[in-house]
N, C-alpha and C positions, 0 to 999 in steps of 0.2 A: 705369180710374183709374191705369194704368201711368205715364202722363205726370205725375201728381201726385207720384209718388215721386222724380222727377228735378228737380233744381234747375239751371236754366240748361243743360239738355241733357246733364248729367252725372249718372249714377246715384250713389247713396251709396257703392257698392263701388268705383267709379272714383275717387271723391274720396279714399278711404282709401288706395288703392294709389299715389297720386301722392306723391312725396317733398316734404317741407316745404321751402319756399323760405327762403333766408337773409334775416334781417330787414334787413341792410345790404348789399343787392345793388345798390349804386349805381355800381359800377365804380371806386370810389376805393380807392387803396392806403392801408394804414395809415401813419401818420406815420413810424414807425421805418423802414419799407421805403423811404419817400420819401427820408429822410435818408441811408440806406445807399446807395441808388442815386446820390444826388447826390455822395457822397464817392467812390464808385467811378468815376463819370464824371470827377470832378476829378482823381483819381489817374491815370486813363487819359490825360487831356489833358496832365498833367505829364510822363508817360512819353513821349508823342508829341513834346512840345517838346524834351525831353532828347535823344531820338533824332534829331530834325531838326538840332539844334545839332551833334551828333556827326557826322552826315552832311555838314554844311557844312564842318566842320573837316577831315574826312578827304578832302574833295574829291568825295564822291559826290553832293552836292546843289549846284546852281549858282545857284538862285534865293534870294537873301538875303531878298527881300520875303516869301516864304512862310515862311521860318524865323522872321522877326520877327513875322509875323502869328500863327503857331502859338504862339510864346512869349508874346505879348500875350494871346491867348485863355486860355492856361493861367494866366497871372498874374491875370487878371480872375476866372476861375473860383475860384482859390484865395482871392482877397480876399473874394469873395462867400461862400464856405464859412466863412471865418473870421468874417465879420460875422454870419452865421446862428448860428454857435457862440456868439459873444459875446452875441447876443440871447437865445439859449436859456439860457445861464448866468445872465444878468441876470433873466430871467423866473423861473427856478428859485429864485434867491435871494430874489426878491420874494414868491414863494409861501411860502417857508420863514419869512419874517418876519411873515406874516399871523398874526393871533391868531384862534383858533377860538372 
């Protein structure tokens, strides 16, 4: 009856020795980390755009199209970040107004 003490081919001792799995092991990052990464990426894009403009003005860069493209991408990322911020603030204010 040795096989009867095993469940699914794993003995009770092996089941105890295994570490418990996290309940939320779905591979998703917490919302705060997601926002933090987005702000960091936006800041990096802004710095790259600033550097490309400096390079163009100093004569180190010759391709104005790349500079304009970099600046446009940074502007779009910044506008998106601001819209997300506005929506978060609006949602927070809506939650505050709710009556319990």
